[in-house]
C-alpha positions, 0 to 999 in steps of 0.5 A: 640848877642853879641851886644845886650848883650852889650847894656843890660849891659851898659843900666843897668849900666846907670840906676843904677847910675841915681838910685844912684844920686837921692835923698833920699827922706823921703816919698820913705822910707814910714816914712815922719813924723818920728822924726818931733814931737820928742823932742831933750831935755831930760827933765828926772831926777833930778832938782832944782831951786829957784825963786822969787814971788808976790802973793795976800792972802784972809782970811775969818774970818767970822766963826772964832769965832763962836766956841769960843762963843759956848763954853762960852755960852754953858749953858746959856738960851739965847744961845739956844733961840737966837743963839747968838754964831752964829751971824755974827761978823767978815769980810774978809781981803786982802793983797799983799806980795812978797817972794822968794823961791825954788823947787827940783823935778824929771821928769819921761819922755815918748817921749814928754810926762813927769809926774813928782813929785814936792816939792815947797816952798816960804817965804813970809809974808801975815797978815790979821785981823779982829773984830767986836761986836753986842749987843741985848736985849730981853723980855726973860725970863718972867719978865726979860729984858735980854741983850747979848754984844758979841765981836770977834777978829782974826788975821792970819799971813801966813809966810812959804808956798808950795806944794807937787805936781803931774806935768804932761808935754809935751815937746815942743823941749825946752819948757815945759808947764805943769799943776800941782795938789797937797797937799798945806802946810803952817806955820801960827800963828793964834790967836782969841778971844771971849768975852760975857757979859750977864745981865739979869734985872727984869722988873716984878711987883714982890715984893720984886723984883726979883733979876737981873744977869749978868755975863762976860766971855772972851776965847782965843785960840792962835796957833803960828807956826802952821801947816796948809793944803789943796789944791794946783793947777797951770800952768806953763811953763819951758823954756831950755836954755842951758846944763840943765839950765833953766827958769820957769814962773808959777801961784800957787793956794793954799787953806788952810782949817783952822779956818781962810778959806784962799786962795793964788794966786802967780805968779812966775819967776825962774831959775833952773837946771836939772842934 
């Protein structure tokens, strides 16, 4: 009996030693995937940085002078009959330029998911202009040949622009790809001018003949350092380098709703620091 107990105790000791020597495999604990997708970088908190940008702007002047012509011709019968103010006079302009700026924001982080608020600013110089004119004659009113000559010109210079945006991102360790939407903000000089000359020439047979009539009118609208706003959206990626220092690559689309319909597309490279 004593021998049997001795063998049992020795066998238990050997089994315990073998179990202690076995590796602590994750699947034995039921947590094989724990920790594999967790970001080791803390993206939450305040950050600030600067960037260099290069972009292109498209300015549509097509309808920019119509309201000025409508005011000039408001009381004329030719305007009500032939919609002179709606004649297409101006076109579009495309330009490219570079700029520089900065950004500041705050990230809220839940595991790998991140939502943030950011104010982004760029100083650049996008300038566009367009001008045009038309002349038409009409057999109107009775016994008159009427001639209308109208011209319009407009220019816009966008010097400062940016966005107040909401970012949504997903962290892959040191990489933070993100998308954003927000409000586009800018400062621009917008200068517009409209001119109109109207002539009524009598061609009837009345004796004595009826008189001719003519008139010339002009109107300008200059808005310097004018605040403009619209829609912003884009994509980007931040890459953490070391201890809060990160690099940024980004594309941003801005659309401003003004008398001159304007869109701006920029690509940017920047560096920032998260506190």
